[in-house]
PDB file of N, H, CA, C and O in Angstrom:
ATOM      1  N   MET A   1     108.730  21.721  15.727  1.00  0.00           N
ATOM      2  CA  MET A   1     108.779  21.517  14.287  1.00  0.00           C
ATOM      3  C   MET A   1     109.740  22.528  13.683  1.00  0.00           C
ATOM      4  O   MET A   1     109.740  23.696  14.073  1.00  0.00           O
ATOM      5  N   ASN A   2     110.546  22.093  12.747  1.00  0.00           N
ATOM      6  H   ASN A   2     110.545  21.144  12.431  1.00  0.00           H
ATOM      7  CA  ASN A   2     111.509  22.970  12.097  1.00  0.00           C
ATOM      8  C   ASN A   2     110.856  23.805  11.009  1.00  0.00           C
ATOM      9  O   ASN A   2     109.851  23.412  10.416  1.00  0.00           O
ATOM     10  N   SER A   3     111.450  24.970  10.760  1.00  0.00           N
ATOM     11  H   SER A   3     112.266  25.289  11.242  1.00  0.00           H
ATOM     12  CA  SER A   3     111.014  25.795   9.631  1.00  0.00           C
ATOM     13  C   SER A   3     112.257  26.245   8.875  1.00  0.00           C
ATOM     14  O   SER A   3     113.318  26.458   9.462  1.00  0.00           O
ATOM     15  N   PHE A   4     112.103  26.387   7.553  1.00  0.00           N
ATOM     16  H   PHE A   4     111.241  26.215   7.076  1.00  0.00           H
ATOM     17  CA  PHE A   4     113.215  26.726   6.685  1.00  0.00           C
ATOM     18  C   PHE A   4     112.765  27.767   5.670  1.00  0.00           C
ATOM     19  O   PHE A   4     111.578  27.876   5.361  1.00  0.00           O
ATOM     20  N   ASP A   5     113.726  28.532   5.153  1.00  0.00           N
ATOM     21  H   ASP A   5     114.690  28.443   5.404  1.00  0.00           H
ATOM     22  CA  ASP A   5     113.466  29.507   4.105  1.00  0.00           C
ATOM     23  C   ASP A   5     114.213  29.089   2.851  1.00  0.00           C
ATOM     24  O   ASP A   5     115.369  28.669   2.911  1.00  0.00           O
ATOM     25  N   TYR A   6     113.533  29.211   1.702  1.00  0.00           N
ATOM     26  H   TYR A   6     112.595  29.552   1.653  1.00  0.00           H
ATOM     27  CA  TYR A   6     114.087  28.802   0.418  1.00  0.00           C
ATOM     28  C   TYR A   6     113.841  29.884  -0.622  1.00  0.00           C
ATOM     29  O   TYR A   6     113.012  30.774  -0.437  1.00  0.00           O
ATOM     30  N   VAL A   7     114.586  29.784  -1.725  1.00  0.00           N
ATOM     31  H   VAL A   7     115.260  29.061  -1.876  1.00  0.00           H
ATOM     32  CA  VAL A   7     114.315  30.567  -2.917  1.00  0.00           C
ATOM     33  C   VAL A   7     114.283  29.583  -4.077  1.00  0.00           C
ATOM     34  O   VAL A   7     115.077  28.643  -4.128  1.00  0.00           O
ATOM     35  N   VAL A   8     113.353  29.806  -5.014  1.00  0.00           N
ATOM     36  H   VAL A   8     112.709  30.570  -4.972  1.00  0.00           H
ATOM     37  CA  VAL A   8     113.247  28.950  -6.190  1.00  0.00           C
ATOM     38  C   VAL A   8     114.368  29.334  -7.150  1.00  0.00           C
ATOM     39  O   VAL A   8     114.405  30.459  -7.650  1.00  0.00           O
ATOM     40  N   VAL A   9     115.278  28.404  -7.406  1.00  0.00           N
ATOM     41  H   VAL A   9     115.248  27.490  -7.001  1.00  0.00           H
ATOM     42  CA  VAL A   9     116.412  28.647  -8.285  1.00  0.00           C
ATOM     43  C   VAL A   9     116.036  28.371  -9.736  1.00  0.00           C
ATOM     44  O   VAL A   9     116.385  29.141 -10.631  1.00  0.00           O
ATOM     45  N   SER A  10     115.327  27.275  -9.966  1.00  0.00           N
ATOM     46  H   SER A  10     115.044  26.649  -9.240  1.00  0.00           H
ATOM     47  CA  SER A  10     114.910  26.930 -11.326  1.00  0.00           C
ATOM     48  C   SER A  10     113.691  26.023 -11.266  1.00  0.00           C
ATOM     49  O   SER A  10     113.422  25.362 -10.264  1.00  0.00           O
ATOM     50  N   ILE A  11     112.966  26.018 -12.376  1.00  0.00           N
ATOM     51  H   ILE A  11     113.185  26.556 -13.190  1.00  0.00           H
ATOM     52  CA  ILE A  11     111.804  25.150 -12.521  1.00  0.00           C
ATOM     53  C   ILE A  11     112.053  24.283 -13.746  1.00  0.00           C
ATOM     54  O   ILE A  11     112.381  24.782 -14.823  1.00  0.00           O
ATOM     55  N   ASP A  12     111.891  22.975 -13.562  1.00  0.00           N
ATOM     56  H   ASP A  12     111.625  22.570 -12.688  1.00  0.00           H
ATOM     57  CA  ASP A  12     112.136  22.031 -14.640  1.00  0.00           C
ATOM     58  C   ASP A  12     110.944  21.076 -14.723  1.00  0.00           C
ATOM     59  O   ASP A  12     110.919  20.047 -14.049  1.00  0.00           O
ATOM     60  N   GLY A  13     109.967  21.419 -15.545  1.00  0.00           N
ATOM     61  H   GLY A  13     109.987  22.255 -16.093  1.00  0.00           H
ATOM     62  CA  GLY A  13     108.783  20.575 -15.695  1.00  0.00           C
ATOM     63  C   GLY A  13     107.980  20.514 -14.411  1.00  0.00           C
ATOM     64  O   GLY A  13     107.506  21.538 -13.918  1.00  0.00           O
ATOM     65  N   ASP A  14     107.827  19.324 -13.874  1.00  0.00           N
ATOM     66  H   ASP A  14     108.212  18.492 -14.275  1.00  0.00           H
ATOM     67  CA  ASP A  14     107.026  19.114 -12.669  1.00  0.00           C
ATOM     68  C   ASP A  14     107.810  19.278 -11.376  1.00  0.00           C
ATOM     69  O   ASP A  14     107.301  18.967 -10.300  1.00  0.00           O
ATOM     70  N   TYR A  15     109.040  19.760 -11.469  1.00  0.00           N
ATOM     71  H   TYR A  15     109.454  20.013 -12.343  1.00  0.00           H
ATOM     72  CA  TYR A  15     109.895  19.895 -10.294  1.00  0.00           C
ATOM     73  C   TYR A  15     110.511  21.287 -10.221  1.00  0.00           C
ATOM     74  O   TYR A  15     110.656  21.974 -11.232  1.00  0.00           O
ATOM     75  N   ALA A  16     110.867  21.685  -9.009  1.00  0.00           N
ATOM     76  H   ALA A  16     110.749  21.127  -8.188  1.00  0.00           H
ATOM     77  CA  ALA A  16     111.555  22.956  -8.800  1.00  0.00           C
ATOM     78  C   ALA A  16     112.787  22.700  -7.941  1.00  0.00           C
ATOM     79  O   ALA A  16     112.759  21.871  -7.032  1.00  0.00           O
ATOM     80  N   ASN A  17     113.852  23.409  -8.234  1.00  0.00           N
ATOM     81  H   ASN A  17     113.874  24.082  -8.973  1.00  0.00           H
ATOM     82  CA  ASN A  17     115.069  23.351  -7.434  1.00  0.00           C
ATOM     83  C   ASN A  17     115.047  24.514  -6.448  1.00  0.00           C
ATOM     84  O   ASN A  17     114.945  25.677  -6.839  1.00  0.00           O
ATOM     85  N   LEU A  18     115.143  24.180  -5.173  1.00  0.00           N
ATOM     86  H   LEU A  18     115.226  23.235  -4.855  1.00  0.00           H
ATOM     87  CA  LEU A  18     115.109  25.188  -4.109  1.00  0.00           C
ATOM     88  C   LEU A  18     116.464  25.259  -3.423  1.00  0.00           C
ATOM     89  O   LEU A  18     117.142  24.246  -3.250  1.00  0.00           O
ATOM     90  N   ARG A  19     116.850  26.473  -3.035  1.00  0.00           N
ATOM     91  H   ARG A  19     116.299  27.296  -3.176  1.00  0.00           H
ATOM     92  CA  ARG A  19     118.094  26.684  -2.279  1.00  0.00           C
ATOM     93  C   ARG A  19     117.721  27.328  -0.953  1.00  0.00           C
ATOM     94  O   ARG A  19     116.969  28.302  -0.919  1.00  0.00           O
ATOM     95  N   ARG A  20     118.247  26.784   0.135  1.00  0.00           N
ATOM     96  H   ARG A  20     118.858  25.993   0.107  1.00  0.00           H
ATOM     97  CA  ARG A  20     117.989  27.371   1.451  1.00  0.00           C
ATOM     98  C   ARG A  20     118.667  28.717   1.562  1.00  0.00           C
ATOM     99  O   ARG A  20     119.802  28.892   1.121  1.00  0.00           O
ATOM    100  N   THR A  21     117.967  29.662   2.153  1.00  0.00           N
ATOM    101  H   THR A  21     117.045  29.520   2.511  1.00  0.00           H
ATOM    102  CA  THR A  21     118.526  31.001   2.324  1.00  0.00           C
ATOM    103  C   THR A  21     118.927  31.274   3.761  1.00  0.00           C
ATOM    104  O   THR A  21     119.586  32.276   4.040  1.00  0.00           O
ATOM    105  N   ASP A  22     118.541  30.399   4.676  1.00  0.00           N
ATOM    106  H   ASP A  22     118.006  29.584   4.450  1.00  0.00           H
ATOM    107  CA  ASP A  22     118.827  30.631   6.090  1.00  0.00           C
ATOM    108  C   ASP A  22     120.120  29.964   6.554  1.00  0.00           C
ATOM    109  O   ASP A  22     120.485  30.077   7.724  1.00  0.00           O
ATOM    110  N   VAL A  23     120.825  29.263   5.643  1.00  0.00           N
ATOM    111  H   VAL A  23     120.528  29.171   4.693  1.00  0.00           H
ATOM    112  CA  VAL A  23     122.124  28.662   5.951  1.00  0.00           C
ATOM    113  C   VAL A  23     123.027  28.790   4.732  1.00  0.00           C
ATOM    114  O   VAL A  23     122.545  28.935   3.608  1.00  0.00           O
ATOM    115  N   GLU A  24     124.318  28.738   4.952  1.00  0.00           N
ATOM    116  H   GLU A  24     124.709  28.621   5.865  1.00  0.00           H
ATOM    117  CA  GLU A  24     125.286  28.788   3.860  1.00  0.00           C
ATOM    118  C   GLU A  24     125.372  27.419   3.204  1.00  0.00           C
ATOM    119  O   GLU A  24     125.197  26.393   3.862  1.00  0.00           O
ATOM    120  N   GLY A  25     125.636  27.408   1.935  1.00  0.00           N
ATOM    121  H   GLY A  25     125.778  28.241   1.400  1.00  0.00           H
ATOM    122  CA  GLY A  25     125.790  26.161   1.192  1.00  0.00           C
ATOM    123  C   GLY A  25     125.167  26.314  -0.179  1.00  0.00           C
ATOM    124  O   GLY A  25     124.316  27.175  -0.401  1.00  0.00           O
ATOM    125  N   ASP A  26     125.600  25.472  -1.087  1.00  0.00           N
ATOM    126  H   ASP A  26     126.291  24.772  -0.907  1.00  0.00           H
ATOM    127  CA  ASP A  26     125.097  25.593  -2.447  1.00  0.00           C
ATOM    128  C   ASP A  26     124.274  24.386  -2.870  1.00  0.00           C
ATOM    129  O   ASP A  26     123.972  24.230  -4.053  1.00  0.00           O
ATOM    130  N   GLY A  27     123.910  23.540  -1.932  1.00  0.00           N
ATOM    131  H   GLY A  27     124.156  23.667  -0.971  1.00  0.00           H
ATOM    132  CA  GLY A  27     123.104  22.372  -2.263  1.00  0.00           C
ATOM    133  C   GLY A  27     121.677  22.759  -2.606  1.00  0.00           C
ATOM    134  O   GLY A  27     121.105  23.664  -1.999  1.00  0.00           O
ATOM    135  N   LEU A  28     121.110  22.071  -3.579  1.00  0.00           N
ATOM    136  H   LEU A  28     121.575  21.336  -4.072  1.00  0.00           H
ATOM    137  CA  LEU A  28     119.745  22.332  -4.000  1.00  0.00           C
ATOM    138  C   LEU A  28     118.841  21.193  -3.559  1.00  0.00           C
ATOM    139  O   LEU A  28     119.279  20.050  -3.428  1.00  0.00           O
ATOM    140  N   LYS A  29     117.580  21.517  -3.334  1.00  0.00           N
ATOM    141  H   LYS A  29     117.224  22.445  -3.440  1.00  0.00           H
ATOM    142  CA  LYS A  29     116.586  20.530  -2.957  1.00  0.00           C
ATOM    143  C   LYS A  29     115.581  20.434  -4.103  1.00  0.00           C
ATOM    144  O   LYS A  29     115.003  21.444  -4.503  1.00  0.00           O
ATOM    145  N   LEU A  30     115.372  19.246  -4.627  1.00  0.00           N
ATOM    146  H   LEU A  30     115.843  18.425  -4.302  1.00  0.00           H
ATOM    147  CA  LEU A  30     114.426  19.019  -5.707  1.00  0.00           C
ATOM    148  C   LEU A  30     113.064  18.708  -5.097  1.00  0.00           C
ATOM    149  O   LEU A  30     112.926  17.761  -4.322  1.00  0.00           O
ATOM    150  N   VAL A  31     112.054  19.513  -5.450  1.00  0.00           N
ATOM    151  H   VAL A  31     112.166  20.282  -6.079  1.00  0.00           H
ATOM    152  CA  VAL A  31     110.721  19.378  -4.860  1.00  0.00           C
ATOM    153  C   VAL A  31     109.686  19.310  -5.980  1.00  0.00           C
ATOM    154  O   VAL A  31     109.757  20.075  -6.942  1.00  0.00           O
ATOM    155  N   ALA A  32     108.740  18.407  -5.857  1.00  0.00           N
ATOM    156  H   ALA A  32     108.682  17.786  -5.076  1.00  0.00           H
ATOM    157  CA  ALA A  32     107.651  18.315  -6.831  1.00  0.00           C
ATOM    158  C   ALA A  32     106.813  19.587  -6.763  1.00  0.00           C
ATOM    159  O   ALA A  32     106.475  20.056  -5.677  1.00  0.00           O
ATOM    160  N   ARG A  33     106.478  20.143  -7.926  1.00  0.00           N
ATOM    161  H   ARG A  33     106.752  19.761  -8.809  1.00  0.00           H
ATOM    162  CA  ARG A  33     105.702  21.383  -7.978  1.00  0.00           C
ATOM    163  C   ARG A  33     104.318  21.213  -7.373  1.00  0.00           C
ATOM    164  O   ARG A  33     103.711  22.194  -6.943  1.00  0.00           O
ATOM    165  N   ALA A  34     103.813  19.994  -7.332  1.00  0.00           N
ATOM    166  H   ALA A  34     104.307  19.198  -7.681  1.00  0.00           H
ATOM    167  CA  ALA A  34     102.501  19.741  -6.727  1.00  0.00           C
ATOM    168  C   ALA A  34     102.498  20.093  -5.242  1.00  0.00           C
ATOM    169  O   ALA A  34     101.438  20.352  -4.674  1.00  0.00           O
ATOM    170  N   LEU A  35     103.666  20.106  -4.610  1.00  0.00           N
ATOM    171  H   LEU A  35     104.527  19.895  -5.072  1.00  0.00           H
ATOM    172  CA  LEU A  35     103.778  20.433  -3.183  1.00  0.00           C
ATOM    173  C   LEU A  35     103.965  21.929  -2.941  1.00  0.00           C
ATOM    174  O   LEU A  35     103.924  22.382  -1.797  1.00  0.00           O
ATOM    175  N   LEU A  36     104.169  22.694  -4.010  1.00  0.00           N
ATOM    176  H   LEU A  36     104.202  22.325  -4.939  1.00  0.00           H
ATOM    177  CA  LEU A  36     104.463  24.124  -3.898  1.00  0.00           C
ATOM    178  C   LEU A  36     103.256  24.956  -4.310  1.00  0.00           C
ATOM    179  O   LEU A  36     102.382  24.458  -5.020  1.00  0.00           O
ATOM    180  N   PRO A  37     103.189  26.223  -3.877  1.00  0.00           N
ATOM    181  CA  PRO A  37     102.102  27.097  -4.323  1.00  0.00           C
ATOM    182  C   PRO A  37     102.093  27.216  -5.854  1.00  0.00           C
ATOM    183  O   PRO A  37     103.147  27.178  -6.489  1.00  0.00           O
ATOM    184  N   ASP A  38     100.911  27.359  -6.431  1.00  0.00           N
ATOM    185  H   ASP A  38     100.055  27.390  -5.915  1.00  0.00           H
ATOM    186  CA  ASP A  38     100.751  27.396  -7.895  1.00  0.00           C
ATOM    187  C   ASP A  38     101.461  28.560  -8.557  1.00  0.00           C
ATOM    188  O   ASP A  38     101.862  28.447  -9.715  1.00  0.00           O
ATOM    189  N   THR A  39     101.628  29.665  -7.867  1.00  0.00           N
ATOM    190  H   THR A  39     101.303  29.757  -6.926  1.00  0.00           H
ATOM    191  CA  THR A  39     102.118  30.893  -8.493  1.00  0.00           C
ATOM    192  C   THR A  39     103.628  31.097  -8.390  1.00  0.00           C
ATOM    193  O   THR A  39     104.110  32.215  -8.570  1.00  0.00           O
ATOM    194  N   ILE A  40     104.377  30.037  -8.103  1.00  0.00           N
ATOM    195  H   ILE A  40     103.985  29.128  -7.957  1.00  0.00           H
ATOM    196  CA  ILE A  40     105.825  30.213  -7.976  1.00  0.00           C
ATOM    197  C   ILE A  40     106.468  30.491  -9.333  1.00  0.00           C
ATOM    198  O   ILE A  40     105.951  30.097 -10.379  1.00  0.00           O
ATOM    199  N   ALA A  41     107.591  31.171  -9.288  1.00  0.00           N
ATOM    200  H   ALA A  41     108.010  31.491  -8.438  1.00  0.00           H
ATOM    201  CA  ALA A  41     108.436  31.426 -10.450  1.00  0.00           C
ATOM    202  C   ALA A  41     109.870  31.449  -9.943  1.00  0.00           C
ATOM    203  O   ALA A  41     110.107  31.439  -8.735  1.00  0.00           O
ATOM    204  N   GLU A  42     110.819  31.478 -10.862  1.00  0.00           N
ATOM    205  H   GLU A  42     110.626  31.486 -11.843  1.00  0.00           H
ATOM    206  CA  GLU A  42     112.211  31.571 -10.441  1.00  0.00           C
ATOM    207  C   GLU A  42     112.396  32.852  -9.635  1.00  0.00           C
ATOM    208  O   GLU A  42     111.954  33.923 -10.050  1.00  0.00           O
ATOM    209  N   GLY A  43     113.047  32.736  -8.491  1.00  0.00           N
ATOM    210  H   GLY A  43     113.406  31.866  -8.155  1.00  0.00           H
ATOM    211  CA  GLY A  43     113.267  33.874  -7.617  1.00  0.00           C
ATOM    212  C   GLY A  43     112.244  34.020  -6.507  1.00  0.00           C
ATOM    213  O   GLY A  43     112.420  34.851  -5.616  1.00  0.00           O
ATOM    214  N   THR A  44     111.173  33.228  -6.541  1.00  0.00           N
ATOM    215  H   THR A  44     111.030  32.553  -7.266  1.00  0.00           H
ATOM    216  CA  THR A  44     110.149  33.287  -5.493  1.00  0.00           C
ATOM    217  C   THR A  44     110.737  32.821  -4.173  1.00  0.00           C
ATOM    218  O   THR A  44     111.434  31.808  -4.123  1.00  0.00           O
ATOM    219  N   LYS A  45     110.460  33.553  -3.106  1.00  0.00           N
ATOM    220  H   LYS A  45     109.893  34.376  -3.146  1.00  0.00           H
ATOM    221  CA  LYS A  45     110.921  33.178  -1.770  1.00  0.00           C
ATOM    222  C   LYS A  45     109.823  32.363  -1.101  1.00  0.00           C
ATOM    223  O   LYS A  45     108.646  32.722  -1.141  1.00  0.00           O
ATOM    224  N   LEU A  46     110.231  31.260  -0.485  1.00  0.00           N
ATOM    225  H   LEU A  46     111.187  30.967  -0.453  1.00  0.00           H
ATOM    226  CA  LEU A  46     109.292  30.349   0.163  1.00  0.00           C
ATOM    227  C   LEU A  46     109.678  30.114   1.613  1.00  0.00           C
ATOM    228  O   LEU A  46     110.848  30.192   1.987  1.00  0.00           O
ATOM    229  N   HIS A  47     108.668  29.826   2.416  1.00  0.00           N
ATOM    230  H   HIS A  47     107.718  29.762   2.112  1.00  0.00           H
ATOM    231  CA  HIS A  47     108.873  29.440   3.810  1.00  0.00           C
ATOM    232  C   HIS A  47     108.250  28.058   3.986  1.00  0.00           C
ATOM    233  O   HIS A  47     107.119  27.819   3.562  1.00  0.00           O
ATOM    234  N   TYR A  48     108.990  27.161   4.607  1.00  0.00           N
ATOM    235  H   TYR A  48     109.909  27.355   4.951  1.00  0.00           H
ATOM    236  CA  TYR A  48     108.514  25.797   4.848  1.00  0.00           C
ATOM    237  C   TYR A  48     108.326  25.603   6.345  1.00  0.00           C
ATOM    238  O   TYR A  48     109.244  25.810   7.139  1.00  0.00           O
ATOM    239  N   GLU A  49     107.114  25.200   6.711  1.00  0.00           N
ATOM    240  H   GLU A  49     106.368  25.032   6.067  1.00  0.00           H
ATOM    241  CA  GLU A  49     106.811  24.942   8.118  1.00  0.00           C
ATOM    242  C   GLU A  49     105.591  24.037   8.185  1.00  0.00           C
ATOM    243  O   GLU A  49     104.646  24.204   7.414  1.00  0.00           O
ATOM    244  N   PHE A  50     105.608  23.080   9.104  1.00  0.00           N
ATOM    245  H   PHE A  50     106.376  22.944   9.731  1.00  0.00           H
ATOM    246  CA  PHE A  50     104.501  22.140   9.291  1.00  0.00           C
ATOM    247  C   PHE A  50     104.131  21.444   7.991  1.00  0.00           C
ATOM    248  O   PHE A  50     102.954  21.286   7.667  1.00  0.00           O
ATOM    249  N   MET A  51     105.161  21.028   7.247  1.00  0.00           N
ATOM    250  H   MET A  51     106.117  21.157   7.510  1.00  0.00           H
ATOM    251  CA  MET A  51     105.002  20.252   6.012  1.00  0.00           C
ATOM    252  C   MET A  51     104.265  21.020   4.913  1.00  0.00           C
ATOM    253  O   MET A  51     103.638  20.404   4.052  1.00  0.00           O
ATOM    254  N   GLU A  52     104.330  22.371   4.928  1.00  0.00           N
ATOM    255  H   GLU A  52     104.839  22.872   5.627  1.00  0.00           H
ATOM    256  CA  GLU A  52     103.707  23.197   3.909  1.00  0.00           C
ATOM    257  C   GLU A  52     104.662  24.291   3.469  1.00  0.00           C
ATOM    258  O   GLU A  52     105.417  24.838   4.273  1.00  0.00           O
ATOM    259  N   TYR A  53     104.619  24.605   2.175  1.00  0.00           N
ATOM    260  H   TYR A  53     104.006  24.161   1.521  1.00  0.00           H
ATOM    261  CA  TYR A  53     105.383  25.716   1.629  1.00  0.00           C
ATOM    262  C   TYR A  53     104.442  26.889   1.419  1.00  0.00           C
ATOM    263  O   TYR A  53     103.328  26.720   0.922  1.00  0.00           O
ATOM    264  N   SER A  54     104.892  28.080   1.797  1.00  0.00           N
ATOM    265  H   SER A  54     105.797  28.217   2.200  1.00  0.00           H
ATOM    266  CA  SER A  54     104.112  29.294   1.546  1.00  0.00           C
ATOM    267  C   SER A  54     105.038  30.369   0.986  1.00  0.00           C
ATOM    268  O   SER A  54     106.235  30.401   1.273  1.00  0.00           O
ATOM    269  N   ILE A  55     104.450  31.240   0.182  1.00  0.00           N
ATOM    270  H   ILE A  55     103.478  31.213  -0.052  1.00  0.00           H
ATOM    271  CA  ILE A  55     105.216  32.316  -0.443  1.00  0.00           C
ATOM    272  C   ILE A  55     105.450  33.430   0.561  1.00  0.00           C
ATOM    273  O   ILE A  55     104.536  33.842   1.276  1.00  0.00           O
ATOM    274  N   VAL A  56     106.688  33.915   0.607  1.00  0.00           N
ATOM    275  H   VAL A  56     107.430  33.581   0.026  1.00  0.00           H
ATOM    276  CA  VAL A  56     107.055  35.038   1.469  1.00  0.00           C
ATOM    277  C   VAL A  56     106.951  36.298   0.639  1.00  0.00           C
ATOM    278  O   VAL A  56     107.575  36.404  -0.417  1.00  0.00           O
ATOM    279  N   GLU A  57     106.177  37.240   1.101  1.00  0.00           N
ATOM    280  H   GLU A  57     105.670  37.154   1.959  1.00  0.00           H
ATOM    281  CA  GLU A  57     105.976  38.502   0.375  1.00  0.00           C
ATOM    282  C   GLU A  57     107.183  39.404   0.522  1.00  0.00           C
ATOM    283  O   GLU A  57     107.198  40.509  -0.019  1.00  0.00           O
TER     284      GLU A  57
END
């Protein structure tokens, strides 16, 4: 199973724009906030693995 690292770039209503930090590129991924931890804010670092997002301390 693949795992990826993201940072929350912006939050727009029920969605958040995530940018991968483990590869180069400026593409954003739009993700429903219902799939993300409740306490996210802009700048929060996330780890995605096994179809779950978790906050990286």
